[in-house]
Backbone bond lengths (Angstrom), bond angles and torsions (degrees), N, CA, C in turn:
res aa  C-N    CA-C-N  psi(-1)  N-CA   C-N-CA  omega(-1)  CA-C   N-CA-C  phi
1 M - - - 1.458 - - 1.540 116.35 -
2 N 1.340 106.26 -46.04 1.514 115.38 -174.67 1.454 102.89 -67.69
3 K 1.338 119.01 -44.17 1.494 119.66 178.50 1.419 115.52 -58.49
4 F 1.314 119.16 -39.83 1.511 124.20 177.00 1.589 110.54 -61.32
5 I 1.361 112.14 -43.13 1.623 117.84 -179.37 1.536 103.53 -61.86
6 F 1.430 112.42 -51.87 1.392 113.49 -175.65 1.549 115.54 -56.64
7 F 1.414 116.57 -34.35 1.345 120.06 -173.68 1.579 108.08 -76.88
8 I 1.267 117.41 -32.41 1.513 125.81 174.96 1.559 105.47 -60.42
9 L 1.395 116.08 -51.92 1.376 115.82 -173.52 1.577 113.60 -66.47
10 F 1.339 112.88 -34.67 1.464 118.31 178.77 1.482 111.28 -69.61
11 L 1.289 117.75 -36.70 1.475 125.19 172.81 1.510 113.42 -57.08
12 A 1.466 112.91 -47.12 1.431 115.20 -177.58 1.384 116.70 -69.74
13 I 1.504 110.22 -35.06 1.510 114.09 177.90 1.550 110.49 -69.89
14 S 1.282 122.04 -32.74 1.337 127.43 178.83 1.517 112.70 -67.38
15 L 1.387 112.14 -46.32 1.561 116.42 174.19 1.468 112.45 -54.84
16 G 1.450 112.08 -46.31 1.397 118.05 -170.56 1.511 107.84 -62.28
17 Y 1.433 119.19 -44.04 1.364 125.28 -176.03 1.524 109.00 -63.46
18 L 1.395 115.82 -45.29 1.408 119.53 175.47 1.519 116.73 -54.88
19 F 1.333 114.57 -47.98 1.516 124.40 176.89 1.600 108.67 -52.97
20 E 1.292 114.23 -44.41 1.581 120.07 -174.89 1.553 109.66 -65.12
21 V 1.378 109.19 -49.15 1.521 119.60 176.35 1.628 110.07 -56.02
22 D 1.266 110.57 -44.59 1.437 117.42 -177.66 1.510 110.09 -63.13
23 E 1.331 118.01 -49.06 1.564 124.60 176.04 1.425 107.70 -53.82
24 M 1.513 117.09 -47.93 1.442 115.11 -175.21 1.395 110.98 -64.40
25 I 1.462 118.41 -41.09 1.523 118.20 179.12 1.482 110.52 -58.33
26 A 1.499 114.54 -41.73 1.404 117.32 -169.82 1.657 107.22 -70.34
27 R 1.238 113.77 -26.39 1.438 119.02 -179.72 1.467 110.80 -76.51
28 T 1.492 111.71 -34.25 1.428 107.55 -174.96 1.570 111.41 -91.99
29 F 1.291 115.21 -35.14 1.474 120.04 -168.39 1.571 106.54 -111.76
30 N 1.169 122.93 29.52 1.526 124.54 -177.25 1.559 106.46 -65.90
31 P 1.446 116.08 112.17 1.428 111.00 176.95 1.451 122.39 -67.06
32 F 1.340 109.50 -23.86 1.597 113.71 177.29 1.452 113.32 -63.17
33 D 1.341 113.38 -35.45 1.431 119.27 178.64 1.561 108.27 -59.37
34 K 1.329 114.88 -48.34 1.509 117.08 -176.57 1.542 106.94 -60.52
35 I 1.328 118.21 -42.50 1.348 125.43 -172.53 1.599 111.14 -68.36
36 K 1.351 106.54 -34.84 1.583 111.74 177.24 1.565 110.51 -73.08
37 K 1.383 113.21 -39.09 1.494 113.28 177.02 1.528 115.22 -65.80
38 T 1.262 112.67 -40.01 1.567 121.81 177.39 1.591 106.26 -61.94
39 Y 1.260 117.15 -51.65 1.605 117.14 176.35 1.367 112.94 -56.74
40 I 1.416 120.58 -40.56 1.545 119.28 -176.75 1.531 107.28 -69.03
41 N 1.302 119.33 -41.33 1.420 123.65 178.50 1.462 112.96 -58.35
42 I 1.333 114.04 -42.32 1.504 117.98 -178.77 1.481 114.00 -70.87
43 I 1.357 114.17 -36.14 1.437 119.62 172.37 1.437 115.53 -65.01
44 V 1.338 119.68 -41.02 1.356 129.31 -176.39 1.602 106.34 -67.56
45 S 1.382 114.20 -43.03 1.536 119.22 -177.55 1.463 109.27 -64.80
46 L 1.368 114.84 -43.31 1.505 124.26 -176.60 1.472 106.48 -61.76
47 Q 1.378 120.46 -46.26 1.446 122.74 -176.23 1.492 108.74 -66.86
48 E 1.329 122.67 -45.69 1.408 127.50 174.60 1.605 107.11 -49.61
49 T 1.384 114.54 -55.66 1.438 119.86 -169.66 1.606 108.00 -62.99
50 T 1.366 112.73 -39.66 1.543 119.20 -178.62 1.525 108.01 -60.18
51 E 1.353 113.29 -54.68 1.527 121.55 179.65 1.426 112.49 -54.03
52 K 1.454 118.61 -43.49 1.444 121.05 -179.50 1.543 111.08 -65.33
53 Y 1.430 115.77 -40.37 1.443 117.12 -176.64 1.476 109.69 -66.08
54 F 1.364 120.06 -44.56 1.442 126.03 -176.65 1.562 107.69 -65.07
55 K 1.337 115.66 -32.62 1.470 121.54 178.55 1.543 112.47 -62.86
56 Q 1.504 108.30 -44.33 1.469 118.83 177.29 1.499 109.39 -57.91
57 V 1.381 110.25 -56.40 1.500 112.80 -175.65 1.523 113.04 -58.76
58 T 1.177 120.25 -35.35 1.510 123.39 175.45 1.601 113.71 -65.23
59 T 1.327 111.67 -41.03 1.454 114.67 173.55 1.481 117.33 -70.76
60 I 1.410 112.63 -33.71 1.520 112.12 169.22 1.554 118.24 -66.23
61 Q 1.307 116.73 -39.34 1.329 126.21 167.47 1.515 112.92 -51.08
62 E 1.295 115.52 -54.59 1.519 119.09 -178.90 1.627 112.28 -62.09
63 L 1.246 109.58 -43.27 1.637 114.94 174.54 1.482 116.49 -58.28
64 Q 1.380 108.00 -39.04 1.629 116.02 179.17 1.496 104.26 -67.50
65 E 1.308 119.00 -42.37 1.564 118.14 -177.69 1.484 110.78 -71.49
66 E 1.312 119.91 -34.96 1.461 119.63 171.42 1.524 111.36 -65.23
67 N 1.328 120.02 -42.88 1.394 123.07 176.76 1.550 112.17 -58.74
68 K 1.261 120.98 -41.89 1.440 124.16 173.44 1.485 111.49 -55.63
69 E 1.363 117.00 -42.96 1.480 121.69 -172.78 1.526 107.50 -74.09
70 L 1.422 120.96 -36.94 1.361 123.21 -172.11 1.540 112.26 -87.71
71 R 1.367 115.75 -15.83 1.497 121.57 175.64 1.518 113.89 -55.80
72 P 1.291 123.57 -51.01 1.505 121.47 175.75 1.490 112.87 -59.53
73 Y 1.340 119.44 -35.58 1.496 114.57 -178.12 1.518 107.69 -74.60
74 K 1.376 121.12 -24.63 1.472 123.86 175.81 1.519 109.64 -66.49
75 I 1.317 118.81 -45.76 1.477 127.94 179.47 1.561 105.60 -64.93
76 L 1.341 119.43 -37.15 1.476 118.61 -178.06 1.397 107.08 -76.48
77 Y 1.349 127.29 -31.76 1.402 128.45 -177.74 1.575 103.59 -69.84
78 E 1.207 115.69 -51.86 1.553 122.36 -176.73 1.488 108.96 -55.39
79 S 1.390 114.73 -45.63 1.502 115.60 -176.34 1.418 112.93 -64.38
80 T 1.540 113.65 -43.26 1.400 118.01 -174.87 1.757 107.80 -70.51
81 S 1.421 112.11 -31.09 1.423 110.95 177.73 1.565 112.10 -65.19
82 N 1.324 113.49 -39.87 1.444 120.89 -174.45 1.496 110.99 -65.21
83 E 1.420 111.32 -38.59 1.503 117.20 177.02 1.514 110.28 -69.09
84 L 1.247 117.41 -42.81 1.523 116.47 173.35 1.495 111.39 -62.03
85 D 1.235 121.26 -43.62 1.582 121.24 176.57 1.534 108.94 -59.43
86 S 1.347 119.82 -34.89 1.516 118.15 178.57 1.459 107.55 -67.79
87 I 1.307 118.43 -45.74 1.515 116.94 177.09 1.526 114.21 -55.57
88 L 1.201 113.85 -44.38 1.569 118.71 -170.64 1.582 102.94 -73.10
89 K 1.367 117.63 -34.86 1.465 111.84 -178.18 1.463 113.24 -68.23
90 T 1.355 110.65 -34.51 1.483 115.47 -179.79 1.549 111.91 -76.41
91 V 1.305 120.12 -43.31 1.423 123.85 178.98 1.583 110.56 -64.48
92 N 1.370 114.34 -33.51 1.430 117.99 -172.88 1.680 108.70 -82.56
93 N 1.304 112.89 -6.00 1.469 117.41 177.13 1.618 105.43 -62.91
94 P 1.365 115.40 133.06 1.461 111.93 -176.53 1.533 112.44 -67.80
95 N 1.284 120.35 -16.23 1.519 120.77 -176.57 1.614 107.32 -101.87
96 S 1.267 115.51 16.21 1.527 112.40 -179.38 1.445 112.93 -127.01
97 T 1.379 121.98 160.05 1.479 126.03 179.99 1.576 101.94 -127.69
98 T 1.436 112.70 172.11 1.341 114.68 173.94 1.404 119.60 -66.60
99 D 1.423 114.83 -22.80 1.522 124.01 171.76 1.504 114.38 -57.05
100 Q 1.252 114.45 -19.48 1.516 123.97 -176.73 1.433 118.46 -84.21
101 V 1.228 117.30 -16.73 1.424 129.75 -171.83 1.656 108.18 -111.43
102 K 1.389 111.06 130.20 1.574 110.76 176.06 1.517 103.79 -144.21
103 F 1.300 118.59 131.86 1.424 125.56 172.63 1.410 112.09 -77.30
104 V 1.312 122.28 124.81 1.496 126.23 178.55 1.567 116.08 -130.01
105 K 1.277 112.68 153.46 1.546 113.93 177.25 1.437 108.31 -113.99
106 V 1.402 109.51 158.51 1.448 118.10 -178.29 1.582 107.18 -84.46
107 L 1.362 118.43 131.10 1.505 118.46 177.59 1.434 108.97 -91.78
108 S 1.329 120.28 -47.85 1.406 117.84 -173.39 1.446 111.46 -173.91
109 Y 1.477 118.07 166.04 1.465 110.94 173.47 1.503 108.08 -73.93
110 I 1.345 112.35 162.34 1.501 122.26 175.99 1.610 110.18 -84.80
111 D 1.325 111.54 -46.72 1.452 120.00 176.81 1.571 109.29 -126.30
112 F 1.282 120.04 128.99 1.511 119.18 -178.97 1.570 112.58 -66.85
113 D 1.291 119.62 -12.75 1.396 122.25 -179.39 1.527 112.22 -100.13
114 N 1.372 110.52 10.30 1.548 116.15 -176.02 1.659 104.90 -147.57
115 F 1.397 108.72 104.22 1.557 110.66 -179.33 1.468 112.16 -83.62
116 T 1.435 121.08 2.09 1.489 120.27 -169.91 1.636 104.06 -99.53
117 K 1.232 117.74 1.81 1.504 118.50 174.78 1.483 108.82 -118.92
118 V 1.315 120.66 129.00 1.505 129.31 178.71 1.397 111.99 -139.01
119 W 1.360 115.93 156.97 1.464 125.59 173.59 1.560 106.51 -93.02
120 L 1.285 111.53 140.21 1.519 118.20 178.99 1.524 106.83 -110.02
121 D 1.375 120.93 158.08 1.351 129.97 -174.19 1.601 110.28 -89.81
122 M 1.303 110.33 53.39 1.476 119.27 -179.47 1.513 116.66 -147.94
123 R 1.220 117.73 154.85 1.484 116.46 175.23 1.570 109.95 -95.49
124 K 1.334 111.94 151.20 1.473 115.50 177.67 1.506 103.13 -143.54
125 E 1.259 113.93 121.62 1.493 122.70 -179.07 1.479 113.97 -100.72
126 D 1.253 118.24 -33.59 1.535 119.10 -170.82 1.590 106.88 -102.35
127 D 1.322 106.99 175.84 1.619 110.52 -170.10 1.566 104.78 -97.30
128 S 1.211 128.64 9.69 1.389 123.63 178.50 1.510 112.52 -63.65
129 I 1.208 116.76 155.52 1.524 124.33 176.01 1.444 114.20 -102.60
130 L 1.376 118.51 120.41 1.448 120.77 -173.54 1.583 103.76 -103.19
131 G 1.443 108.90 158.81 1.441 115.39 170.19 1.555 114.55 -93.07
132 L 1.372 107.79 147.38 1.418 116.19 -176.03 1.571 110.07 -109.51
133 I 1.319 121.24 128.61 1.427 123.76 -169.28 1.517 108.67 -118.74
134 S 1.294 123.88 133.91 1.449 125.45 175.27 1.631 111.27 -133.15
135 Q 1.295 116.00 109.87 1.420 125.01 -179.91 1.520 107.94 54.64
136 G 1.220 122.55 49.56 1.434 123.87 173.93 1.538 114.70 86.86
137 Y 1.329 120.96 -3.15 1.505 124.65 -177.51 1.442 112.60 -117.90
138 A 1.255 115.24 154.76 1.495 124.88 173.56 1.497 108.26 -61.91
139 A 1.329 124.83 127.64 1.432 124.65 -171.36 1.676 108.85 -126.96
140 G 1.322 118.94 -11.86 1.448 124.89 -179.86 1.421 115.66 148.64
141 I 1.335 118.59 -154.77 1.430 118.92 -174.15 1.604 106.94 -137.22
142 V 1.297 121.85 163.48 1.330 129.75 -178.69 1.476 113.92 -124.86
143 V 1.426 118.99 128.79 1.426 119.61 -169.68 1.518 103.14 -132.54
144 N 1.425 114.87 164.97 1.403 122.05 176.63 1.472 111.23 -85.43
145 Q 1.365 120.59 137.09 1.383 126.69 164.62 1.495 114.20 -136.98
146 K 1.312 110.71 97.75 1.558 118.15 -174.84 1.528 113.21 51.01
147 G 1.403 114.56 47.61 1.408 116.75 174.15 1.509 114.55 85.72
148 R 1.305 119.34 -3.72 1.444 122.11 175.68 1.506 111.67 -111.95
149 A 1.365 112.25 149.01 1.420 118.65 -177.66 1.565 109.92 -79.96
150 K 1.242 118.23 119.64 1.467 119.26 178.09 1.547 110.84 -114.06
151 A 1.286 117.85 119.99 1.518 123.10 -177.89 1.530 108.97 -92.38
152 L 1.275 111.00 119.43 1.612 118.19 164.83 1.379 111.93 -97.96
153 L 1.442 118.11 105.68 1.418 124.97 -174.58 1.513 113.30 -76.65
154 N 1.345 114.94 162.94 1.475 121.55 172.97 1.523 105.26 -47.75
155 G 1.387 111.88 134.03 1.568 113.93 -174.17 1.445 118.16 102.17
156 N 1.351 116.31 -22.40 1.385 122.55 176.27 1.516 111.74 -72.51
157 E 1.362 120.83 141.17 1.421 121.30 -179.44 1.379 117.84 -62.05
158 K 1.443 118.33 -26.93 1.476 123.21 174.30 1.496 116.53 -95.03
159 C 1.272 113.55 6.42 1.498 116.13 174.79 1.378 118.05 -85.73
160 N 1.285 118.62 100.32 1.573 127.78 -169.08 1.506 107.53 -128.38
161 Y 1.270 119.93 131.35 1.459 123.25 166.82 1.573 109.55 -155.40
162 A 1.326 112.96 160.84 1.415 115.80 -175.62 1.578 111.03 -88.93
163 I 1.619 103.72 146.73 1.411 106.43 -172.99 1.580 103.77 -138.90
164 F 1.389 115.92 166.58 1.417 119.81 169.17 1.500 104.78 -117.03
165 I 1.361 113.98 148.34 1.439 118.35 175.75 1.458 115.17 -117.56
166 G 1.349 125.30 127.63 1.441 131.26 175.38 1.529 115.07 69.70
167 D 1.278 116.01 -173.74 1.530 120.87 -176.25 1.521 110.64 -63.02
168 K 1.312 117.20 -34.47 1.376 121.48 -176.40 1.544 116.13 -79.54
169 K 1.352 112.58 -3.21 1.477 121.85 -179.47 1.388 115.83 46.96
170 A 1.378 111.66 61.39 1.423 119.38 176.11 1.553 111.19 -74.95
171 P 1.286 119.43 119.91 1.484 123.80 -172.47 1.564 113.96 -72.51
172 G 1.194 113.15 149.68 1.475 119.99 -177.35 1.482 114.05 -161.38
173 I 1.387 124.25 170.70 1.420 128.43 175.79 1.517 105.31 -121.32
174 I 1.359 113.78 135.91 1.497 120.81 177.30 1.472 111.88 -77.00
175 H 1.249 117.51 130.17 1.542 121.64 170.35 1.453 108.50 -133.79
176 P 1.314 122.13 167.90 1.473 127.22 -177.60 1.574 105.94 -82.45
177 S 1.205 113.10 151.74 1.540 118.49 170.81 1.522 109.44 -92.40
178 K 1.463 114.02 171.68 1.290 117.99 -174.05 1.497 113.84 -66.15
179 N 1.320 115.41 -36.86 1.577 115.58 -179.41 1.447 112.56 -87.67
180 G 1.302 117.93 -2.97 1.551 116.99 170.38 1.519 112.03 85.80
181 H 1.272 125.35 -22.42 1.404 131.89 -177.71 1.511 116.91 -81.64
182 K 1.409 112.19 -22.23 1.406 114.95 179.95 1.585 110.03 -127.11
183 L 1.282 118.12 175.20 1.477 122.21 178.80 1.492 114.54 -113.54
184 I 1.253 120.42 160.89 1.427 123.67 177.94 1.566 108.67 -127.06
185 A 1.406 109.28 125.95 1.559 111.46 174.04 1.417 110.11 -95.20
186 K 1.246 120.93 115.31 1.513 125.27 -174.62 1.500 109.36 -102.76
187 Y 1.368 109.31 163.05 1.611 118.16 171.22 1.500 108.65 66.00
188 V 1.262 122.22 27.08 1.433 128.14 172.35 1.594 109.85 -72.31
189 P 1.228 118.16 116.55 1.505 118.53 -179.43 1.593 115.31 -55.51
190 I 1.361 116.61 135.51 1.350 119.02 -172.00 1.506 115.00 -65.89
191 W 1.265 119.20 -22.66 1.464 121.16 179.46 1.492 115.75 -79.44
192 F 1.296 114.09 -7.83 1.506 111.61 171.90 1.543 112.50 -81.17
193 D 1.287 120.66 143.63 1.434 125.28 178.34 1.511 109.12 -97.48
194 I 1.333 113.02 104.53 1.365 119.88 178.67 1.525 109.87 -114.72
195 K 1.378 124.04 153.98 1.388 121.73 -176.75 1.579 109.64 -146.81
196 K 1.313 118.16 164.28 1.404 122.99 176.74 1.545 112.29 -56.65
197 G 1.330 119.70 137.20 1.387 123.75 -178.76 1.572 111.64 94.42
198 D 1.343 119.66 -11.96 1.462 121.46 -179.74 1.597 104.58 -60.89
199 E 1.381 111.35 135.75 1.511 114.09 170.95 1.568 109.90 -78.11
200 V 1.422 111.21 147.31 1.409 117.65 176.79 1.497 105.87 -113.06
201 I 1.331 115.09 140.34 1.399 124.72 176.43 1.574 115.66 -134.06
202 T 1.315 116.86 157.83 1.485 111.52 172.41 1.395 115.32 -73.28
203 S 1.358 118.60 147.54 1.501 122.48 -169.78 1.508 105.89 -92.29
204 G 1.416 119.20 -35.59 1.374 120.14 -171.95 1.569 115.17 87.91
205 M 1.285 114.19 1.39 1.470 121.08 -170.40 1.665 106.90 -84.16
206 D 1.246 117.82 -1.42 1.568 122.73 178.91 1.506 112.48 -109.90
207 N 1.367 116.22 2.17 1.372 119.37 179.47 1.611 108.93 64.70
208 I 1.259 116.41 26.96 1.462 113.22 175.30 1.471 111.61 -108.92
209 F 1.381 113.06 -43.43 1.441 118.63 179.50 1.502 105.87 -119.57
210 F 1.370 114.70 171.23 1.471 122.61 168.01 1.473 107.66 -83.67
211 E 1.242 122.68 162.62 1.499 127.62 174.38 1.586 111.04 -73.31
212 G 1.297 110.86 129.04 1.516 114.26 174.19 1.515 118.75 112.94
213 L 1.334 119.22 -3.68 1.496 125.27 -173.37 1.455 101.61 -79.33
214 K 1.301 123.97 125.86 1.397 129.88 -177.54 1.525 112.84 -61.70
215 V 1.323 122.97 147.13 1.401 123.73 -178.81 1.540 107.74 -129.08
216 G 1.419 122.06 -43.16 1.342 122.16 -176.97 1.450 104.97 168.54
217 K 1.518 111.78 -170.49 1.315 121.68 176.72 1.528 112.49 -120.32
218 V 1.472 115.17 150.40 1.593 113.49 -179.72 1.422 106.13 -78.79
219 E 1.367 112.98 137.02 1.387 121.80 174.10 1.609 116.42 -98.60
220 S 1.254 108.68 -33.22 1.612 117.70 -176.14 1.526 108.46 -161.28
221 I 1.341 113.74 156.48 1.428 124.13 -175.82 1.516 110.38 -123.62
222 K 1.324 119.11 133.65 1.364 121.29 168.67 1.608 117.77 -123.45
223 K 1.211 116.37 123.76 1.579 120.20 -171.88 1.579 108.23 -94.31
224 I 1.283 112.34 118.80 1.476 117.34 176.94 1.606 113.49 -117.80
225 Q 1.300 121.35 91.85 1.377 123.68 176.89 1.569 110.09 62.71
226 D 1.392 117.87 -113.83 1.424 116.80 -174.49 1.617 111.14 -94.46
227 I 1.196 115.98 5.14 1.481 122.68 179.90 1.542 111.67 -122.66
228 Q 1.337 116.71 173.53 1.511 119.35 168.41 1.540 104.77 -139.01
229 E 1.290 117.03 165.76 1.392 126.79 174.80 1.462 110.08 -131.50
230 A 1.422 118.85 140.51 1.437 123.94 -179.69 1.474 108.29 -118.57
231 T 1.365 119.91 130.61 1.447 120.27 172.28 1.523 105.28 -87.03
232 I 1.319 115.82 141.70 1.507 123.18 -171.03 1.515 109.03 -127.05
233 I 1.244 114.83 132.45 1.474 122.91 173.13 1.549 102.09 -97.06
234 P 1.449 112.95 107.91 1.449 119.25 179.38 1.495 116.93 -64.66
235 Y 1.336 119.11 154.36 1.437 121.65 178.19 1.613 108.18 -88.11
236 A 1.332 119.38 -37.29 1.363 121.33 -179.32 1.583 115.07 -78.66
237 N 1.336 114.00 135.30 1.449 123.30 174.31 1.367 113.90 -98.36
238 V 1.383 115.41 74.74 1.498 121.25 -161.79 1.545 109.69 -66.59
239 L 1.319 116.07 -37.11 1.454 114.55 -170.82 1.504 117.98 -72.82
240 K 1.344 115.57 4.20 1.428 120.91 175.74 1.476 116.70 -117.93
241 Q 1.402 114.65 7.07 1.428 123.51 -175.01 1.588 106.55 -91.52
242 K 1.386 110.68 139.67 1.388 119.86 177.56 1.505 110.52 -108.89
243 S 1.295 118.81 -8.30 1.421 126.17 172.38 1.495 116.80 -144.65
244 F 1.247 121.68 160.50 1.512 127.68 -173.14 1.603 104.89 -145.59
245 F 1.382 107.17 169.00 1.486 114.53 163.97 1.478 108.61 -122.05
246 V 1.422 108.97 129.87 1.444 117.00 176.94 1.508 114.34 -87.56
247 Y 1.286 118.47 129.39 1.538 118.51 175.43 1.486 113.87 -108.35
248 K 1.290 118.91 132.50 1.413 121.29 179.50 1.437 107.49 -125.58
249 Q 1.339 116.12 123.89 1.493 125.30 178.38 1.503 109.42 -71.45
250 V 1.339 118.53 117.14 1.422 121.53 179.62 1.549 107.03 -109.48
251 K 1.178 112.69 129.20 1.479 118.19 177.95 1.419 113.64 -94.83
252 E 1.328 114.83 123.73 1.426 121.05 179.71 1.416 110.09 -63.02
253 P 1.438 118.09 137.52 1.519 123.06 -171.33 1.597 102.43 -71.26
254 K 1.228 113.87 145.09 1.486 118.64 -178.56 1.517 108.34 -83.38
255 E 1.217 120.42 141.67 1.473 126.43 -175.29 1.529 105.54 -78.41
256 E 1.299 118.65 120.59 1.518 120.77 170.27 1.534 115.32 -66.23
257 K 1.282 109.40 127.68 1.413 115.51 174.20 1.470 115.34 -69.78
258 S 1.346 115.26 135.39 1.560 116.39 -174.63 1.562 103.15 -79.75
259 P 1.327 116.70 139.08 1.480 119.45 176.77 1.499 114.40 -54.10
260 K 1.219 118.72 144.35 1.436 124.23 175.43 1.515 114.49 -75.98
261 K 1.398 116.58 126.16 1.421 115.08 -175.31 1.494 110.63 -86.11
């Protein structure tokens, strides 16, 4: 009997000890707690990543909208800056004065089937031919038609002015090309060495422009007997311009010599 009571007590103590150890192990090494913590960390990380992504998307959309709003101001600034550069380049020319430069606006096309002829908002009484400038580049000529200023833009069949090609200043005359988007320099003497990429400038030899106004670059060359022709990619995009500068070459009056006594 005593052995039985002793066995019962030993069993009870052993079970109690085992249960405490099991509780301790369960508290210390509970796999569900680890799973729970891992799950919570993943959820929190996903939430933070999602919030960060949507915040970036929102920021990008806001920046795109701001860019759309600022783009017209950038274009306006560049246009104004180019027009100012055009004035300064002309005024700073040693053979020009402020009286030679006039800002003009385009009123309308003259013929709806020809975009290279436009009316300008200025009067023109004499038969002199004036130079037309767009953003610092040669853009065409201006002639008189019944007291009104008619602009013949680059690409027009009657728009002709004198130019130099390359460092050697090979002379030529500007003419339109067949497709209208490029220019042709005709009557270039065959003995001048011109090449693709040469810059073309106004020569001032026709009393329309001053020397040095940029026209474009040579794209190709064609040799014809004793002359050669150069196809030119013009710098000025004349068909999109709503305003120009008109250049008039003013000759300084010659000083009269006093008679000898």
